[in-house]
All heavy atoms as a GROMACS GRO file, in nm:
protein
  504
    1MET      N    1   1.670   5.553  -9.708
    1MET     CA    2   1.748   5.672  -9.681
    1MET      C    3   1.668   5.797  -9.717
    1MET      O    4   1.686   5.900  -9.653
    1MET     CB    5   1.880   5.667  -9.757
    1MET     CG    6   1.972   5.556  -9.710
    1MET     SD    7   2.134   5.561  -9.783
    1MET     CE    8   2.211   5.680  -9.679
    2ASN      N    9   1.584   5.785  -9.820
    2ASN     CA   10   1.502   5.901  -9.856
    2ASN      C   11   1.406   5.937  -9.743
    2ASN      O   12   1.378   6.055  -9.722
    2ASN     CB   13   1.423   5.872  -9.984
    2ASN     CG   14   1.512   5.871 -10.106
    2ASN    OD1   15   1.613   5.939 -10.110
    2ASN    ND2   16   1.475   5.792 -10.205
    3ARG      N   17   1.357   5.838  -9.668
    3ARG     CA   18   1.267   5.866  -9.557
    3ARG      C   19   1.338   5.940  -9.445
    3ARG      O   20   1.275   6.014  -9.369
    3ARG     CB   21   1.211   5.735  -9.500
    3ARG     CG   22   1.107   5.675  -9.588
    3ARG     CD   23   1.044   5.556  -9.519
    3ARG     NE   24   1.039   5.447  -9.614
    3ARG     CZ   25   1.033   5.321  -9.584
    3ARG    NH1   26   1.034   5.283  -9.459
    3ARG    NH2   27   1.028   5.229  -9.677
    4ARG      N   28   1.469   5.923  -9.436
    4ARG     CA   29   1.545   5.991  -9.330
    4ARG      C   30   1.600   6.126  -9.375
    4ARG      O   31   1.678   6.187  -9.304
    4ARG     CB   32   1.658   5.902  -9.283
    4ARG     CG   33   1.606   5.776  -9.217
    4ARG     CD   34   1.716   5.700  -9.152
    4ARG     NE   35   1.662   5.583  -9.088
    4ARG     CZ   36   1.717   5.524  -8.984
    4ARG    NH1   37   1.829   5.571  -8.936
    4ARG    NH2   38   1.662   5.419  -8.931
    5GLY      N   39   1.564   6.168  -9.496
    5GLY     CA   40   1.605   6.301  -9.540
    5GLY      C   41   1.728   6.305  -9.629
    5GLY      O   42   1.776   6.412  -9.663
    6HIS      N   43   1.782   6.189  -9.667
    6HIS     CA   44   1.898   6.184  -9.754
    6HIS      C   45   1.851   6.152  -9.897
    6HIS      O   46   1.794   6.046  -9.921
    6HIS     CB   47   1.997   6.076  -9.709
    6HIS     CG   48   2.046   6.096  -9.569
    6HIS    ND1   49   2.141   6.190  -9.536
    6HIS    CD2   50   2.014   6.033  -9.454
    6HIS    CE1   51   2.164   6.185  -9.407
    6HIS    NE2   52   2.088   6.089  -9.354
    7ALA      N   53   1.877   6.243  -9.989
    7ALA     CA   54   1.838   6.221 -10.128
    7ALA      C   55   1.942   6.130 -10.194
    7ALA      O   56   2.056   6.171 -10.217
    7ALA     CB   57   1.828   6.353 -10.202
    8VAL      N   58   1.902   6.006 -10.221
    8VAL     CA   59   1.993   5.908 -10.280
    8VAL      C   60   1.921   5.840 -10.395
    8VAL      O   61   1.805   5.801 -10.384
    8VAL     CB   62   2.034   5.801 -10.176
    8VAL    CG1   63   2.127   5.698 -10.238
    8VAL    CG2   64   2.100   5.866 -10.057
    9ALA      N   65   1.991   5.827 -10.507
    9ALA     CA   66   1.932   5.761 -10.623
    9ALA      C   67   1.922   5.610 -10.597
    9ALA      O   68   2.003   5.552 -10.524
    9ALA     CB   69   2.017   5.786 -10.747
   10ARG      N   70   1.823   5.549 -10.658
   10ARG     CA   71   1.802   5.405 -10.641
   10ARG      C   72   1.922   5.324 -10.692
   10ARG      O   73   1.963   5.226 -10.630
   10ARG     CB   74   1.677   5.365 -10.717
   10ARG     CG   75   1.643   5.219 -10.703
   10ARG     CD   76   1.515   5.188 -10.776
   10ARG     NE   77   1.483   5.048 -10.759
   10ARG     CZ   78   1.362   5.000 -10.748
   10ARG    NH1   79   1.259   5.083 -10.753
   10ARG    NH2   80   1.341   4.872 -10.734
   11CYS      N   81   1.982   5.368 -10.802
   11CYS     CA   82   2.097   5.295 -10.856
   11CYS      C   83   2.216   5.302 -10.761
   11CYS      O   84   2.296   5.208 -10.753
   11CYS     CB   85   2.134   5.347 -10.995
   11CYS     SG   86   2.177   5.520 -10.998
   12THR      N   87   2.227   5.410 -10.686
   12THR     CA   88   2.336   5.423 -10.589
   12THR      C   89   2.316   5.323 -10.476
   12THR      O   90   2.411   5.256 -10.434
   12THR     CB   91   2.342   5.566 -10.532
   12THR    OG1   92   2.357   5.658 -10.640
   12THR    CG2   93   2.457   5.581 -10.436
   13VAL      N   94   2.192   5.310 -10.430
   13VAL     CA   95   2.164   5.214 -10.324
   13VAL      C   96   2.189   5.073 -10.375
   13VAL      O   97   2.247   4.989 -10.305
   13VAL     CB   98   2.017   5.230 -10.275
   13VAL    CG1   99   1.982   5.122 -10.175
   13VAL    CG2  100   1.998   5.368 -10.214
   14GLU      N  101   2.146   5.042 -10.498
   14GLU     CA  102   2.170   4.910 -10.556
   14GLU      C  103   2.319   4.879 -10.563
   14GLU      O  104   2.363   4.769 -10.529
   14GLU     CB  105   2.109   4.902 -10.696
   14GLU     CG  106   1.959   4.901 -10.696
   14GLU     CD  107   1.902   4.907 -10.837
   14GLU    OE1  108   1.981   4.916 -10.934
   14GLU    OE2  109   1.779   4.902 -10.851
   15ARG      N  110   2.398   4.976 -10.608
   15ARG     CA  111   2.542   4.955 -10.619
   15ARG      C  112   2.606   4.932 -10.484
   15ARG      O  113   2.687   4.839 -10.466
   15ARG     CB  114   2.607   5.076 -10.687
   15ARG     CG  115   2.758   5.063 -10.704
   15ARG     CD  116   2.817   5.184 -10.773
   15ARG     NE  117   2.780   5.312 -10.714
   15ARG     CZ  118   2.836   5.365 -10.603
   15ARG    NH1  119   2.933   5.302 -10.542
   15ARG    NH2  120   2.795   5.482 -10.558
   16LEU      N  121   2.569   5.014 -10.383
   16LEU     CA  122   2.627   4.998 -10.250
   16LEU      C  123   2.588   4.864 -10.187
   16LEU      O  124   2.670   4.797 -10.125
   16LEU     CB  125   2.582   5.114 -10.160
   16LEU     CG  126   2.639   5.251 -10.198
   16LEU    CD1  127   2.574   5.359 -10.114
   16LEU    CD2  128   2.790   5.252 -10.181
   17MET      N  129   2.462   4.823 -10.205
   17MET     CA  130   2.419   4.695 -10.151
   17MET      C  131   2.494   4.580 -10.218
   17MET      O  132   2.533   4.483 -10.152
   17MET     CB  133   2.268   4.677 -10.169
   17MET     CG  134   2.187   4.764 -10.076
   17MET     SD  135   2.010   4.744 -10.097
   17MET     CE  136   1.986   4.578 -10.039
   18ARG      N  137   2.514   4.590 -10.351
   18ARG     CA  138   2.585   4.486 -10.424
   18ARG      C  139   2.730   4.476 -10.374
   18ARG      O  140   2.783   4.367 -10.354
   18ARG     CB  141   2.580   4.514 -10.574
   18ARG     CG  142   2.634   4.403 -10.660
   18ARG     CD  143   2.611   4.426 -10.808
   18ARG     NE  144   2.636   4.562 -10.854
   18ARG     CZ  145   2.542   4.648 -10.895
   18ARG    NH1  146   2.415   4.613 -10.896
   18ARG    NH2  147   2.573   4.770 -10.935
   19GLU      N  148   2.794   4.591 -10.351
   19GLU     CA  149   2.933   4.592 -10.303
   19GLU      C  150   2.945   4.532 -10.164
   19GLU      O  151   3.044   4.469 -10.131
   19GLU     CB  152   2.987   4.735 -10.304
   19GLU     CG  153   3.014   4.791 -10.442
   19GLU     CD  154   3.057   4.937 -10.438
   19GLU    OE1  155   3.069   4.994 -10.326
   19GLU    OE2  156   3.076   4.995 -10.546
   20MET      N  157   2.842   4.552 -10.080
   20MET     CA  158   2.843   4.499  -9.943
   20MET      C  159   2.790   4.357  -9.934
   20MET      O  160   2.794   4.296  -9.828
   20MET     CB  161   2.760   4.588  -9.852
   20MET     CG  162   2.816   4.724  -9.830
   20MET     SD  163   2.712   4.808  -9.712
   20MET     CE  164   2.746   4.976  -9.753
   21GLY      N  165   2.739   4.305 -10.046
   21GLY     CA  166   2.685   4.170 -10.045
   21GLY      C  167   2.548   4.159  -9.980
   21GLY      O  168   2.512   4.053  -9.929
   22LEU      N  169   2.472   4.267  -9.980
   22LEU     CA  170   2.339   4.269  -9.919
   22LEU      C  171   2.232   4.246 -10.024
   22LEU      O  172   2.246   4.287 -10.140
   22LEU     CB  173   2.314   4.403  -9.850
   22LEU     CG  174   2.411   4.441  -9.739
   22LEU    CD1  175   2.382   4.582  -9.691
   22LEU    CD2  176   2.402   4.343  -9.625
   23THR      N  177   2.124   4.181  -9.984
   23THR     CA  178   2.009   4.165 -10.072
   23THR      C  179   1.884   4.210  -9.999
   23THR      O  180   1.876   4.203  -9.875
   23THR     CB  181   1.990   4.018 -10.115
   23THR    OG1  182   1.977   3.938  -9.998
   23THR    CG2  183   2.108   3.969 -10.198
   24GLY      N  184   1.787   4.255 -10.074
   24GLY     CA  185   1.661   4.300 -10.017
   24GLY      C  186   1.572   4.182  -9.980
   24GLY      O  187   1.589   4.070 -10.026
   25VAL      N  188   1.473   4.209  -9.897
   25VAL     CA  189   1.378   4.107  -9.856
   25VAL      C  190   1.272   4.094  -9.963
   25VAL      O  191   1.218   4.193 -10.012
   25VAL     CB  192   1.312   4.147  -9.722
   25VAL    CG1  193   1.205   4.047  -9.683
   25VAL    CG2  194   1.417   4.158  -9.614
   26VAL      N  195   1.241   3.969 -10.000
   26VAL     CA  196   1.136   3.943 -10.098
   26VAL      C  197   1.013   3.897 -10.021
   26VAL      O  198   1.018   3.796  -9.949
   26VAL     CB  199   1.180   3.835 -10.200
   26VAL    CG1  200   1.068   3.806 -10.297
   26VAL    CG2  201   1.305   3.881 -10.272
   27ARG      N  202   0.905   3.969 -10.034
   27ARG     CA  203   0.783   3.935  -9.961
   27ARG      C  204   0.689   3.855 -10.049
   27ARG      O  205   0.695   3.862 -10.170
   27ARG     CB  206   0.714   4.062  -9.914
   27ARG     CG  207   0.798   4.137  -9.815
   27ARG     CD  208   0.725   4.256  -9.762
   27ARG     NE  209   0.814   4.328  -9.670
   27ARG     CZ  210   0.787   4.443  -9.617
   27ARG    NH1  211   0.676   4.503  -9.645
   27ARG    NH2  212   0.873   4.500  -9.536
   28GLY      N  213   0.603   3.782  -9.985
   28GLY     CA  214   0.506   3.702 -10.058
   28GLY      C  215   0.548   3.556 -10.066
   28GLY      O  216   0.658   3.518 -10.027
   29ARG      N  217   0.457   3.475 -10.117
   29ARG     CA  218   0.485   3.333 -10.129
   29ARG      C  219   0.565   3.304 -10.255
   29ARG      O  220   0.550   3.372 -10.355
   29ARG     CB  221   0.355   3.255 -10.133
   29ARG     CG  222   0.279   3.268 -10.002
   29ARG     CD  223   0.161   3.178 -10.003
   29ARG     NE  224   0.209   3.040 -10.004
   29ARG     CZ  225   0.133   2.936  -9.985
   29ARG    NH1  226   0.005   2.951  -9.964
   29ARG    NH2  227   0.183   2.814  -9.989
   30ARG      N  228   0.645   3.202 -10.248
   30ARG     CA  229   0.724   3.159 -10.363
   30ARG      C  230   0.633   3.086 -10.461
   30ARG      O  231   0.555   3.000 -10.421
   30ARG     CB  232   0.836   3.068 -10.314
   30ARG     CG  233   0.933   3.030 -10.420
   30ARG     CD  234   1.049   2.955 -10.360
   30ARG     NE  235   1.123   2.893 -10.468
   30ARG     CZ  236   1.182   2.778 -10.459
   30ARG    NH1  237   1.178   2.711 -10.347
   30ARG    NH2  238   1.247   2.729 -10.561
   31VAL      N  239   0.643   3.117 -10.587
   31VAL     CA  240   0.561   3.055 -10.689
   31VAL      C  241   0.621   2.922 -10.729
   31VAL      O  242   0.739   2.913 -10.762
   31VAL     CB  243   0.548   3.147 -10.813
   31VAL    CG1  244   0.468   3.080 -10.922
   31VAL    CG2  245   0.486   3.279 -10.773
   32ILE      N  246   0.540   2.816 -10.724
   32ILE     CA  247   0.585   2.683 -10.765
   32ILE      C  248   0.542   2.661 -10.908
   32ILE      O  249   0.422   2.663 -10.939
   32ILE     CB  250   0.526   2.575 -10.673
   32ILE    CG1  251   0.573   2.598 -10.530
   32ILE    CG2  252   0.566   2.436 -10.721
   32ILE    CD1  253   0.510   2.506 -10.428
   33THR      N  254   0.638   2.644 -10.998
   33THR     CA  255   0.607   2.632 -11.140
   33THR      C  256   0.608   2.489 -11.190
   33THR      O  257   0.556   2.460 -11.296
   33THR     CB  258   0.706   2.714 -11.225
   33THR    OG1  259   0.838   2.665 -11.198
   33THR    CG2  260   0.698   2.861 -11.191
   34THR      N  261   0.667   2.397 -11.115
   34THR     CA  262   0.671   2.257 -11.158
   34THR      C  263   0.624   2.168 -11.045
   34THR      O  264   0.635   2.202 -10.928
   34THR     CB  265   0.812   2.214 -11.200
   34THR    OG1  266   0.901   2.236 -11.090
   34THR    CG2  267   0.860   2.292 -11.320
   35VAL      N  268   0.573   2.053 -11.080
   35VAL     CA  269   0.530   1.954 -10.984
   35VAL      C  270   0.631   1.840 -10.989
   35VAL      O  271   0.669   1.795 -11.098
   35VAL     CB  272   0.388   1.903 -11.019
   35VAL    CG1  273   0.344   1.796 -10.921
   35VAL    CG2  274   0.290   2.019 -11.022
   36PRO      N  275   0.676   1.789 -10.875
   36PRO     CA  276   0.773   1.680 -10.875
   36PRO      C  277   0.721   1.560 -10.954
   36PRO      O  278   0.601   1.535 -10.960
   36PRO     CB  279   0.789   1.645 -10.727
   36PRO     CG  280   0.749   1.768 -10.655
   36PRO     CD  281   0.644   1.833 -10.739
   37GLY      N  282   0.813   1.487 -11.016
   37GLY     CA  283   0.778   1.374 -11.101
   37GLY      C  284   0.711   1.261 -11.024
   37GLY      O  285   0.695   1.264 -10.904
   38GLY      N  286   0.672   1.160 -11.099
   38GLY     CA  287   0.607   1.046 -11.038
   38GLY      C  288   0.462   1.032 -11.083
   38GLY      O  289   0.405   0.924 -11.075
   39GLN      N  290   0.402   1.140 -11.131
   39GLN     CA  291   0.264   1.135 -11.173
   39GLN      C  292   0.249   1.085 -11.316
   39GLN      O  293   0.147   1.031 -11.352
   39GLN     CB  294   0.197   1.272 -11.162
   39GLN     CG  295   0.183   1.324 -11.022
   39GLN     CD  296   0.305   1.397 -10.972
   39GLN    OE1  297   0.402   1.414 -11.046
   39GLN    NE2  298   0.305   1.438 -10.847
   40VAL      N  299   0.350   1.105 -11.399
   40VAL     CA  300   0.342   1.072 -11.540
   40VAL      C  301   0.439   0.958 -11.569
   40VAL      O  302   0.550   0.954 -11.518
   40VAL     CB  303   0.377   1.195 -11.627
   40VAL    CG1  304   0.368   1.161 -11.774
   40VAL    CG2  305   0.286   1.310 -11.593
   41GLU      N  306   0.398   0.865 -11.654
   41GLU     CA  307   0.484   0.754 -11.692
   41GLU      C  308   0.597   0.806 -11.781
   41GLU      O  309   0.575   0.887 -11.870
   41GLU     CB  310   0.404   0.650 -11.769
   41GLU     CG  311   0.482   0.525 -11.801
   41GLU     CD  312   0.395   0.423 -11.870
   41GLU    OE1  313   0.274   0.418 -11.842
   41GLU    OE2  314   0.450   0.349 -11.954
   42ARG      N  315   0.718   0.758 -11.756
   42ARG     CA  316   0.833   0.803 -11.833
   42ARG      C  317   0.834   0.741 -11.971
   42ARG      O  318   0.782   0.630 -11.991
   42ARG     CB  319   0.962   0.767 -11.762
   42ARG     CG  320   0.984   0.845 -11.637
   42ARG     CD  321   1.118   0.814 -11.579
   42ARG     NE  322   1.140   0.896 -11.462
   42ARG     CZ  323   1.257   0.913 -11.406
   42ARG    NH1  324   1.363   0.853 -11.456
   42ARG    NH2  325   1.270   0.988 -11.300
   43ALA      N  326   0.895   0.809 -12.064
   43ALA     CA  327   0.908   0.757 -12.201
   43ALA      C  328   1.004   0.639 -12.201
   43ALA      O  329   1.097   0.633 -12.120
   43ALA     CB  330   0.959   0.867 -12.293
   44PRO      N  331   0.984   0.544 -12.292
   44PRO     CA  332   1.073   0.427 -12.295
   44PRO      C  333   1.214   0.466 -12.337
   44PRO      O  334   1.235   0.560 -12.413
   44PRO     CB  335   1.009   0.336 -12.399
   44PRO     CG  336   0.926   0.428 -12.483
   44PRO     CD  337   0.880   0.538 -12.393
   45ASP      N  338   1.311   0.393 -12.284
   45ASP     CA  339   1.452   0.416 -12.315
   45ASP      C  340   1.487   0.336 -12.440
   45ASP      O  341   1.516   0.216 -12.433
   45ASP     CB  342   1.539   0.374 -12.196
   45ASP     CG  343   1.684   0.406 -12.217
   45ASP    OD1  344   1.719   0.471 -12.317
   45ASP    OD2  345   1.765   0.365 -12.131
   46LEU      N  346   1.481   0.399 -12.555
   46LEU     CA  347   1.499   0.328 -12.681
   46LEU      C  348   1.645   0.297 -12.714
   46LEU      O  349   1.672   0.215 -12.800
   46LEU     CB  350   1.436   0.409 -12.795
   46LEU     CG  351   1.286   0.435 -12.781
   46LEU    CD1  352   1.237   0.522 -12.896
   46LEU    CD2  353   1.208   0.305 -12.774
   47VAL      N  354   1.739   0.364 -12.648
   47VAL     CA  355   1.881   0.338 -12.675
   47VAL      C  356   1.947   0.258 -12.563
   47VAL      O  357   2.067   0.237 -12.564
   47VAL     CB  358   1.959   0.470 -12.698
   47VAL    CG1  359   1.915   0.537 -12.825
   47VAL    CG2  360   1.946   0.562 -12.580
   48ASP      N  361   1.868   0.210 -12.467
   48ASP     CA  362   1.918   0.128 -12.356
   48ASP      C  363   2.034   0.193 -12.283
   48ASP      O  364   2.128   0.126 -12.243
   48ASP     CB  365   1.957  -0.012 -12.406
   48ASP     CG  366   1.839  -0.087 -12.464
   48ASP    OD1  367   1.727  -0.071 -12.409
   48ASP    OD2  368   1.857  -0.158 -12.564
   49ARG      N  369   2.029   0.324 -12.271
   49ARG     CA  370   2.133   0.402 -12.201
   49ARG      C  371   2.271   0.379 -12.259
   49ARG      O  372   2.372   0.396 -12.194
   49ARG     CB  373   2.134   0.372 -12.052
   49ARG     CG  374   2.008   0.409 -11.982
   49ARG     CD  375   2.013   0.553 -11.944
   49ARG     NE  376   1.890   0.587 -11.875
   49ARG     CZ  377   1.826   0.699 -11.892
   49ARG    NH1  378   1.874   0.790 -11.972
   49ARG    NH2  379   1.717   0.726 -11.827
   50THR      N  380   2.280   0.338 -12.383
   50THR     CA  381   2.407   0.323 -12.452
   50THR      C  382   2.426   0.447 -12.538
   50THR      O  383   2.374   0.456 -12.648
   50THR     CB  384   2.408   0.197 -12.540
   50THR    OG1  385   2.372   0.086 -12.460
   50THR    CG2  386   2.546   0.173 -12.599
   51PHE      N  387   2.498   0.545 -12.485
   51PHE     CA  388   2.514   0.672 -12.554
   51PHE      C  389   2.644   0.681 -12.632
   51PHE      O  390   2.692   0.788 -12.662
   51PHE     CB  391   2.504   0.787 -12.454
   51PHE     CG  392   2.370   0.795 -12.388
   51PHE    CD1  393   2.357   0.775 -12.252
   51PHE    CD2  394   2.256   0.823 -12.461
   51PHE    CE1  395   2.233   0.782 -12.191
   51PHE    CE2  396   2.132   0.830 -12.402
   51PHE     CZ  397   2.121   0.810 -12.266
   52VAL      N  398   2.702   0.567 -12.665
   52VAL     CA  399   2.824   0.565 -12.745
   52VAL      C  400   2.789   0.498 -12.878
   52VAL      O  401   2.748   0.382 -12.881
   52VAL     CB  402   2.936   0.487 -12.674
   52VAL    CG1  403   3.061   0.484 -12.760
   52VAL    CG2  404   2.966   0.549 -12.539
   53ALA      N  405   2.802   0.570 -12.985
   53ALA     CA  406   2.771   0.515 -13.117
   53ALA      C  407   2.896   0.450 -13.176
   53ALA      O  408   3.007   0.502 -13.162
   53ALA     CB  409   2.722   0.626 -13.209
   54GLY      N  410   2.874   0.338 -13.244
   54GLY     CA  411   2.987   0.268 -13.306
   54GLY      C  412   3.043   0.344 -13.424
   54GLY      O  413   3.164   0.345 -13.449
   55VAL      N  414   2.955   0.411 -13.498
   55VAL     CA  415   2.995   0.491 -13.614
   55VAL      C  416   2.921   0.624 -13.607
   55VAL      O  417   2.817   0.634 -13.542
   55VAL     CB  418   2.963   0.419 -13.748
   55VAL    CG1  419   3.049   0.296 -13.763
   55VAL    CG2  420   2.817   0.384 -13.757
   56PRO      N  421   2.970   0.727 -13.672
   56PRO     CA  422   2.903   0.857 -13.667
   56PRO      C  423   2.762   0.853 -13.727
   56PRO      O  424   2.733   0.775 -13.817
   56PRO     CB  425   2.994   0.947 -13.750
   56PRO     CG  426   3.126   0.880 -13.752
   56PRO     CD  427   3.098   0.734 -13.742
   57ASN      N  428   2.675   0.938 -13.672
   57ASN     CA  429   2.540   0.959 -13.723
   57ASN      C  430   2.450   0.836 -13.708
   57ASN      O  431   2.361   0.814 -13.788
   57ASN     CB  432   2.545   1.005 -13.869
   57ASN     CG  433   2.429   1.099 -13.899
   57ASN    OD1  434   2.366   1.152 -13.808
   57ASN    ND2  435   2.403   1.121 -14.026
   58ARG      N  436   2.472   0.754 -13.604
   58ARG     CA  437   2.390   0.636 -13.581
   58ARG      C  438   2.299   0.652 -13.459
   58ARG      O  439   2.190   0.599 -13.455
   58ARG     CB  440   2.477   0.512 -13.561
   58ARG     CG  441   2.547   0.467 -13.682
   58ARG     CD  442   2.449   0.400 -13.772
   58ARG     NE  443   2.518   0.358 -13.893
   58ARG     CZ  444   2.470   0.276 -13.980
   58ARG    NH1  445   2.352   0.225 -13.961
   58ARG    NH2  446   2.536   0.246 -14.086
   59CYS      N  447   2.345   0.719 -13.358
   59CYS     CA  448   2.270   0.733 -13.233
   59CYS      C  449   2.258   0.881 -13.201
   59CYS      O  450   2.357   0.951 -13.184
   59CYS     CB  451   2.344   0.660 -13.120
   59CYS     SG  452   2.258   0.668 -12.964
   60TRP      N  453   2.131   0.929 -13.195
   60TRP     CA  454   2.106   1.070 -13.165
   60TRP      C  455   2.039   1.078 -13.029
   60TRP      O  456   1.950   1.000 -12.998
   60TRP     CB  457   2.016   1.132 -13.271
   60TRP     CG  458   2.083   1.149 -13.402
   60TRP    CD1  459   2.136   1.051 -13.482
   60TRP    CD2  460   2.107   1.272 -13.470
   60TRP    NE1  461   2.190   1.105 -13.594
   60TRP    CE2  462   2.173   1.240 -13.592
   60TRP    CE3  463   2.079   1.404 -13.442
   60TRP    CZ2  464   2.213   1.338 -13.682
   60TRP    CZ3  465   2.117   1.500 -13.533
   60TRP    CH2  466   2.184   1.467 -13.650
   61VAL      N  467   2.083   1.174 -12.948
   61VAL     CA  468   2.028   1.193 -12.814
   61VAL      C  469   1.982   1.336 -12.801
   61VAL      O  470   2.048   1.429 -12.846
   61VAL     CB  471   2.135   1.161 -12.707
   61VAL    CG1  472   2.079   1.183 -12.568
   61VAL    CG2  473   2.186   1.019 -12.722
   62ALA      N  474   1.865   1.357 -12.738
   62ALA     CA  475   1.812   1.492 -12.715
   62ALA      C  476   1.763   1.502 -12.572
   62ALA      O  477   1.726   1.403 -12.510
   62ALA     CB  478   1.699   1.521 -12.812
   63ASP      N  479   1.764   1.622 -12.519
   63ASP     CA  480   1.716   1.647 -12.384
   63ASP      C  481   1.611   1.757 -12.389
   63ASP      O  482   1.638   1.867 -12.437
   63ASP     CB  483   1.833   1.689 -12.295
   63ASP     CG  484   1.791   1.708 -12.150
   63ASP    OD1  485   1.678   1.667 -12.115
   63ASP    OD2  486   1.870   1.761 -12.073
   64PHE      N  487   1.491   1.728 -12.341
   64PHE     CA  488   1.382   1.824 -12.350
   64PHE      C  489   1.352   1.890 -12.216
   64PHE      O  490   1.244   1.942 -12.197
   64PHE     CB  491   1.254   1.754 -12.401
   64PHE     CG  492   1.265   1.711 -12.542
   64PHE    CD1  493   1.295   1.581 -12.576
   64PHE    CD2  494   1.246   1.804 -12.644
   64PHE    CE1  495   1.305   1.542 -12.707
   64PHE    CE2  496   1.255   1.765 -12.775
   64PHE     CZ  497   1.285   1.634 -12.808
   65THR      N  498   1.445   1.885 -12.122
   65THR     CA  499   1.418   1.943 -11.990
   65THR      C  500   1.446   2.091 -11.991
   65THR      O  501   1.519   2.143 -12.068
   65THR     CB  502   1.503   1.877 -11.882
   65THR    OG1  503   1.641   1.886 -11.916
   65THR    CG2  504   1.463   1.733 -11.866
   0.00000   0.00000   0.00000
């Protein structure tokens, strides 16, 4: 709009686009940050996928993803 002679603040354009559900075009290639699995051997399943403990504080599970 500034190129067409209308002085408009950037935040005003952002607000109007958000209200209309519009998004800007992102140029360039998408950055790939992870490689699909299959290259590395998985860690052994030490709890045999039994995630129910018979008594409290016996089976601990963590997720590192």
